[in-house]
C-alpha positions as CSV (number, residue, x, y, z in Angstrom):
1,M,-25.7,-25.6,-2.0
2,S,-22.1,-25.3,-3.2
3,A,-19.7,-28.2,-3.2
4,N,-17.9,-26.5,-0.3
5,T,-20.3,-28.0,2.2
6,A,-20.5,-31.3,4.2
7,N,-23.1,-33.4,6.0
8,V,-21.9,-34.9,9.2
9,S,-23.6,-36.8,12.0
10,V,-22.6,-35.7,15.5
11,K,-23.6,-36.4,19.1
12,K,-24.2,-34.2,22.0
13,R,-21.3,-34.2,24.4
14,A,-22.2,-34.8,28.1
15,E,-18.7,-34.8,29.6
16,L,-16.8,-31.5,29.5
17,G,-13.3,-30.4,30.5
18,S,-9.7,-31.0,29.3
19,R,-9.5,-34.6,30.5
20,A,-12.8,-35.6,28.9
21,N,-11.7,-33.9,25.6
22,K,-8.4,-35.8,25.7
23,R,-10.3,-39.1,26.1
24,L,-12.4,-38.2,23.1
25,R,-9.3,-37.4,21.0
26,D,-7.6,-40.6,22.1
27,A,-10.7,-42.5,20.9
28,G,-10.5,-40.9,17.4
29,M,-13.2,-38.2,18.1
30,L,-13.1,-34.4,18.4
31,P,-14.8,-32.1,20.8
32,G,-16.7,-29.1,19.4
33,V,-19.5,-26.6,20.1
34,V,-22.5,-25.2,18.1
35,Y,-23.7,-21.8,19.0
36,G,-25.4,-18.7,17.6
37,H,-28.8,-17.3,16.4
38,K,-29.8,-16.7,20.0
39,Q,-30.1,-20.5,20.7
40,D,-28.5,-22.7,23.3
41,V,-24.8,-23.6,23.0
42,I,-24.5,-27.3,22.3
43,P,-21.3,-29.2,23.1
44,V,-20.8,-31.9,20.5
45,T,-18.7,-34.9,19.7
46,L,-17.4,-35.0,16.1
47,P,-15.9,-37.9,14.0
48,K,-12.3,-36.7,13.8
49,K,-11.2,-38.3,10.5
50,E,-14.3,-37.2,8.7
51,V,-14.3,-33.7,9.9
52,V,-10.6,-33.1,9.4
53,G,-10.9,-34.5,5.9
54,H,-13.5,-31.9,5.1
55,L,-11.5,-29.1,6.7
56,N,-8.4,-30.1,4.7
57,K,-10.5,-29.7,1.5
58,G,-11.4,-26.2,2.5
59,T,-15.0,-26.9,3.6
60,H,-16.5,-24.0,5.5
61,V,-20.2,-25.0,5.8
62,F,-21.4,-28.1,7.6
63,T,-24.9,-29.5,8.0
64,L,-24.7,-31.2,11.4
65,S,-27.2,-33.9,12.3
66,I,-27.7,-33.8,16.0
67,D,-30.2,-36.3,17.6
68,G,-32.4,-36.2,14.5
69,A,-32.3,-32.4,14.1
70,T,-30.1,-30.6,11.6
71,E,-28.1,-27.4,12.1
72,N,-26.6,-25.4,9.2
73,C,-23.3,-24.2,10.6
74,L,-20.2,-22.2,9.5
75,V,-16.8,-23.1,10.8
76,K,-15.8,-20.2,13.1
77,E,-12.6,-21.5,14.7
78,V,-10.4,-24.5,14.5
79,Q,-8.0,-25.0,17.4
80,Y,-4.7,-26.8,16.7
81,D,-2.0,-28.2,18.9
82,Y,1.2,-26.2,19.5
83,L,2.8,-27.5,16.3
84,G,-0.2,-26.4,14.3
85,I,-0.8,-29.9,13.0
86,E,-3.4,-31.8,15.1
87,V,-6.9,-30.5,15.2
88,L,-8.0,-30.2,18.8
89,H,-11.4,-28.5,18.8
90,V,-13.9,-27.0,16.3
91,D,-16.4,-24.1,16.9
92,F,-19.5,-23.9,14.7
93,A,-21.8,-20.9,14.3
94,R,-25.4,-21.5,13.2
95,V,-26.2,-19.7,9.9
96,D,-29.0,-19.1,7.6
97,L,-28.1,-20.4,4.1
98,N,-29.4,-17.1,2.6
99,E,-27.2,-14.8,4.7
100,R,-23.8,-13.3,3.7
101,V,-20.9,-14.1,5.9
102,E,-17.3,-12.9,6.3
103,V,-14.6,-15.7,6.0
104,T,-10.9,-16.1,5.2
105,V,-9.9,-18.2,2.2
106,P,-6.5,-19.1,0.7
107,V,-5.0,-17.2,-2.2
108,E,-3.5,-19.6,-4.8
109,L,-1.1,-18.3,-7.5
110,K,-1.0,-20.4,-10.6
111,G,1.6,-20.4,-13.5
112,T,5.2,-19.2,-13.8
113,P,5.8,-15.5,-14.1
114,K,7.5,-14.5,-17.3
115,G,9.8,-12.4,-15.2
116,E,11.5,-15.5,-13.9
117,A,13.1,-16.0,-17.3
118,D,14.9,-12.6,-16.7
119,G,16.1,-13.7,-13.2
120,G,13.2,-12.5,-11.2
121,N,11.6,-14.4,-8.2
122,L,7.9,-14.5,-7.4
123,Q,7.3,-13.3,-3.8
124,Q,3.8,-14.0,-2.4
125,M,3.0,-11.5,0.3
126,M,-0.6,-12.7,1.1
127,T,-1.5,-16.3,1.5
128,D,-5.1,-15.7,2.7
129,I,-7.8,-13.1,1.9
130,E,-10.8,-11.9,3.8
131,I,-14.0,-12.0,1.8
132,E,-17.8,-11.6,2.1
133,C,-20.3,-13.7,0.3
134,L,-23.4,-15.9,0.6
135,V,-22.7,-18.7,3.0
136,T,-23.5,-21.3,0.3
137,E,-21.1,-19.7,-2.2
138,I,-17.8,-19.6,-0.2
139,P,-15.0,-20.5,-2.6
140,D,-12.4,-23.0,-1.4
141,A,-9.7,-20.5,-2.7
142,I,-9.1,-17.4,-4.7
143,R,-6.9,-18.3,-7.7
144,H,-4.9,-16.1,-9.9
145,N,-2.7,-16.8,-12.9
146,V,0.7,-15.0,-12.6
147,S,2.1,-16.0,-16.0
148,D,2.0,-12.4,-17.4
149,M,3.9,-10.9,-14.4
150,G,7.3,-9.5,-15.5
151,I,10.2,-8.1,-13.5
152,D,8.9,-5.5,-11.0
153,A,5.3,-6.4,-11.6
154,I,3.0,-6.1,-8.6
155,L,-0.3,-7.9,-8.0
156,H,-2.8,-6.0,-5.8
157,I,-6.0,-7.2,-4.3
158,R,-7.9,-5.1,-6.9
159,D,-6.3,-7.2,-9.7
160,L,-7.8,-10.5,-8.4
161,V,-10.8,-11.8,-10.3
162,L,-13.3,-12.8,-7.6
163,P,-16.2,-15.1,-8.2
164,A,-19.6,-13.5,-8.7
165,G,-21.1,-12.2,-5.5
166,V,-17.8,-12.3,-3.6
167,K,-16.4,-9.1,-2.1
168,A,-12.9,-8.5,-0.8
169,L,-12.8,-6.9,2.6
170,Q,-9.2,-5.7,2.7
171,D,-7.7,-2.6,1.1
172,A,-7.8,-2.9,-2.7
173,D,-4.2,-1.5,-2.8
174,Q,-2.8,-4.2,-0.5
175,I,0.0,-6.2,-2.3
176,V,-0.7,-9.9,-2.9
177,A,2.5,-10.7,-4.8
178,M,5.4,-9.2,-6.8
179,V,8.2,-10.3,-9.0
180,R,11.6,-9.0,-7.9
181,E,15.3,-9.5,-8.9
182,P,17.2,-11.1,-6.0
183,L,19.4,-8.7,-4.0
184,V,23.1,-9.1,-4.7
185,Q,25.2,-8.8,-1.5
186,D,28.6,-7.2,-1.8
187,E,31.0,-10.0,-0.7
188,T,34.2,-8.2,-1.7
189,P,36.9,-9.3,0.8
190,A,38.8,-6.7,2.8
191,T,42.1,-5.7,1.2
192,E,45.4,-6.6,2.8
193,E,46.1,-2.9,3.3
194,G,42.7,-2.4,5.0
195,T,43.2,-5.3,7.4
196,A,46.8,-4.4,8.2
197,E,46.0,-0.7,9.0
198,P,44.6,-1.2,12.5
199,E,47.7,-3.3,13.5
200,V,50.0,-0.5,12.2
201,I,48.1,2.2,14.1
202,G,48.0,0.1,17.2
203,K,51.8,-0.5,17.0
204,K,52.6,3.2,16.5
205,E,50.4,4.2,19.5
206,K,52.1,1.6,21.6
207,E,55.6,2.8,20.7
208,E,54.6,6.4,21.4
209,A,53.2,5.4,24.8
210,E,56.4,3.5,25.7
211,A,58.6,6.5,24.6
212,A,56.5,8.9,26.8
213,E,56.8,6.5,29.7
214,A,60.6,6.3,29.3
215,A,60.9,10.1,29.1
216,A,58.8,10.5,32.3
217,K,61.1,8.1,34.2
218,K,64.2,10.1,33.2
219,K,62.7,13.2,34.7
């Protein structure tokens, strides 16, 4: 089993509903569910600090001990508060450790592009990538060294070096990052002649209108 796994003891959760879940979170616990493989859905209570610590390290696979039995599970969904900070709920799907699964992992760019010395900026277009691999071989991230990227260089998914047995699921031509020169905005101030012209036109039109009005009154 890879290092990207964790063993956690959990308990079956008897009380359900938003109020019960709030009481759990106030007590330093997390609500969650275990489902899949045509077995019963099990609501569980999770130790929040321990589980969140594993999630922050990029752990995808958990071996959950429930009342003496163990369940090998893949994290399917993590629900956060409206700020995207506090973990509120975790969904686990039962898995066979020999099966291939589809997951999303971060893309980490390492190094400084040589194009930055020529005034370029590295722009990362993708921060995550969808992959397929054995459940026990899920990488915590896909890393790529961008040191050789010069001005106008483009990094595509096909350029990423993936671990053995890992397959990218998105279009190989999708752009991951590029090095571009910053756009220079034209901040040339308006000339005095340009700013004065509307006033001159407006004055002339006003004088013509007043002259026409005076002529009409004489008639």
